[in-house]
C-alpha positions as CSV (number, residue, x, y, z in Angstrom):
1,X,12.3,-5.1,2.1
2,X,11.9,-1.7,0.5
3,X,13.4,-3.1,-2.7
4,X,10.9,-5.9,-2.7
5,X,8.0,-3.5,-2.1
6,X,9.2,-1.2,-4.9
7,X,9.9,-4.2,-7.1
8,X,6.3,-5.2,-6.7
9,X,5.1,-1.7,-7.6
10,X,7.3,-1.6,-10.6
11,X,6.2,-5.0,-11.8
12,X,2.5,-4.0,-11.4
13,X,3.1,-0.8,-13.3
14,X,5.0,-2.5,-16.1
15,X,2.2,-5.1,-16.5
16,X,-0.3,-2.3,-16.9
17,X,1.6,-0.7,-19.8
18,X,3.2,2.7,-20.5
19,X,0.2,4.7,-19.3
20,X,0.6,3.3,-15.8
21,X,4.0,4.8,-15.6
22,X,2.7,8.3,-16.0
23,X,1.6,10.3,-13.0
24,X,-1.9,9.5,-11.9
25,X,-4.4,11.3,-9.8
26,X,-6.0,8.1,-8.8
27,X,-4.7,6.6,-5.6
28,X,-5.0,3.2,-4.0
29,X,-7.2,3.0,-0.9
30,X,-6.0,1.1,2.1
31,X,-8.5,-1.7,1.3
32,X,-7.2,-1.9,-2.3
33,X,-3.6,-2.0,-1.2
34,X,-4.5,-4.8,1.3
35,X,-6.3,-6.7,-1.5
36,X,-3.3,-6.3,-3.8
37,X,-0.8,-7.4,-1.2
38,X,-3.0,-10.4,-0.2
39,X,-3.3,-11.4,-3.9
40,X,0.3,-10.9,-5.0
41,X,2.2,-11.8,-1.8
42,X,2.1,-15.5,-2.5
43,X,3.8,-15.0,-5.9
44,X,6.4,-12.7,-4.3
45,X,7.1,-15.4,-1.6
46,X,7.4,-18.1,-4.3
47,X,10.0,-16.0,-6.2
48,X,11.9,-15.3,-3.0
49,X,11.9,-19.0,-2.0
50,X,13.0,-20.0,-5.4
51,X,15.8,-17.5,-5.4
52,X,17.0,-18.1,-1.9
53,X,16.5,-21.8,-1.2
54,X,19.8,-22.8,-2.7
55,X,21.6,-20.3,-0.4
56,X,20.1,-21.2,2.9
57,X,20.2,-24.2,5.2
58,X,17.5,-26.8,4.8
59,X,16.1,-26.0,8.2
60,X,15.7,-22.2,7.6
61,X,12.3,-20.7,8.0
62,X,12.3,-19.6,4.4
63,X,12.6,-23.2,3.2
64,X,10.4,-24.9,5.9
65,X,7.6,-22.4,6.8
66,X,7.3,-19.5,4.4
67,X,5.7,-21.6,1.6
68,X,3.0,-22.6,4.1
69,X,2.2,-18.9,4.6
70,X,2.1,-18.4,0.8
71,X,-0.3,-21.3,0.5
72,X,-2.5,-19.8,3.3
73,X,-2.6,-16.5,1.5
74,X,-3.2,-18.1,-1.9
75,X,-6.3,-19.6,-0.3
76,X,-7.6,-16.1,0.2
77,X,-7.0,-15.0,-3.4
78,X,-10.6,-15.4,-4.5
79,X,-12.0,-13.5,-1.6
80,X,-9.7,-10.5,-2.2
81,X,-9.8,-10.6,-6.0
82,X,-12.4,-7.8,-6.3
83,X,-10.2,-5.4,-4.3
84,X,-7.0,-6.5,-6.0
85,X,-8.8,-6.1,-9.4
86,X,-9.9,-2.6,-8.5
87,X,-6.4,-1.7,-7.4
88,X,-4.8,-3.2,-10.5
89,X,-7.2,-1.3,-12.8
90,X,-6.3,1.9,-11.0
91,X,-2.6,1.2,-11.5
92,X,-3.1,0.2,-15.1
93,X,-5.3,3.0,-16.1
94,X,-2.7,5.8,-15.6
95,X,-3.7,8.9,-17.5
96,X,-5.4,7.0,-20.4
97,X,-9.1,6.1,-19.6
98,X,-8.9,3.7,-22.6
99,X,-6.5,1.5,-20.7
100,X,-9.0,1.1,-17.8
101,X,-11.8,0.5,-20.4
102,X,-9.8,-2.2,-22.1
103,X,-9.2,-4.0,-18.7
104,X,-12.8,-3.6,-17.7
105,X,-13.8,-5.2,-21.0
106,X,-12.0,-8.4,-20.1
107,X,-13.8,-11.1,-18.1
108,X,-12.5,-11.6,-14.6
109,X,-10.9,-14.9,-15.7
110,X,-9.1,-13.2,-18.6
111,X,-7.9,-10.3,-16.5
112,X,-6.8,-12.5,-13.7
113,X,-4.8,-14.8,-16.1
114,X,-3.2,-11.8,-17.7
115,X,-2.2,-10.3,-14.3
116,X,-1.1,-13.6,-12.9
117,X,1.1,-14.6,-15.8
118,X,2.4,-11.1,-16.5
119,X,3.2,-10.4,-12.8
120,X,5.3,-13.5,-12.5
121,X,7.1,-12.7,-15.7
122,X,7.8,-9.1,-14.8
123,X,8.4,-9.4,-11.0
124,X,12.1,-9.6,-11.3
125,X,13.0,-9.1,-7.7
126,X,16.6,-8.1,-7.5
127,X,17.6,-10.2,-4.6
128,X,21.2,-11.3,-4.3
129,X,22.2,-14.5,-2.5
130,X,23.9,-12.4,0.2
131,X,20.5,-10.9,1.1
132,X,18.7,-14.2,1.5
133,X,19.7,-14.6,5.2
134,X,18.2,-11.2,6.0
135,X,15.0,-12.0,4.1
136,X,14.9,-15.3,6.1
137,X,15.3,-13.5,9.4
138,X,12.6,-10.9,8.5
139,X,10.2,-13.6,7.4
140,X,10.8,-15.6,10.5
141,X,10.2,-12.5,12.6
142,X,6.9,-11.9,10.9
143,X,5.9,-15.6,11.2
144,X,4.3,-15.0,14.6
145,X,1.8,-12.7,13.0
146,X,-1.4,-14.1,11.6
147,X,-1.7,-14.0,7.8
148,X,-4.1,-11.1,8.1
149,X,-1.7,-9.2,10.4
150,X,1.3,-9.9,8.1
151,X,-0.7,-8.6,5.1
152,X,-1.7,-5.5,7.0
153,X,1.9,-4.9,8.0
154,X,3.1,-5.2,4.4
155,X,0.2,-3.2,3.0
156,X,0.7,-0.3,5.5
157,X,4.5,-0.4,4.7
158,X,3.7,-0.5,1.0
159,X,1.3,2.4,1.3
160,X,3.8,4.5,3.2
161,X,6.6,3.8,0.7
162,X,4.4,4.4,-2.4
163,X,2.5,7.5,-1.1
164,X,3.2,10.1,-3.8
165,X,4.8,7.5,-6.1
166,X,4.1,8.3,-9.8
167,X,3.7,4.7,-10.7
168,X,1.5,3.5,-7.9
169,X,0.4,6.1,-5.4
170,X,-1.4,5.2,-2.2
171,X,-4.0,7.6,-1.1
172,X,-3.0,10.3,1.5
173,X,-3.4,9.1,5.0
174,X,-6.7,10.4,6.5
175,X,-6.4,12.6,9.6
176,X,-8.9,10.4,11.4
177,X,-6.6,7.4,10.9
178,X,-3.4,9.1,12.0
179,X,-3.5,7.8,15.6
């Protein structure tokens, strides 16, 4: 799971260009992280299903139920786009304000197309067939959560893993949210 989370961070940073790989003082807020996860998780699920389906039984959750969850999340993409866009621009701006300006100059449709196509091309989740059963078990365990709860779980995990990361840092956890 950590490899998948870091793979998503690496793919997002790669899409944004070399400046995104430099250390950044801008961090992703919890809302932006949630928006990014909601927006990109269906594409991650699609990639995992494509990779693992040939290696799992036909009745496995990954083959029978996970695509339904991806479709449910895909249906929320328009609603979370403003947060995902803000997060992506932060990731993509790195140290060079010109990168952010270039992204802001694109229409929403142009930026969304660039992100969607580029993300799929650069995702490159390094998931070996031997790990597919584990991914299936994790996915099936999370199936009892609502889509919003699953996104929150992944976003909080992602935030914890990426806190202090030079490519995609999440904001420090506020003391008032520590409990």
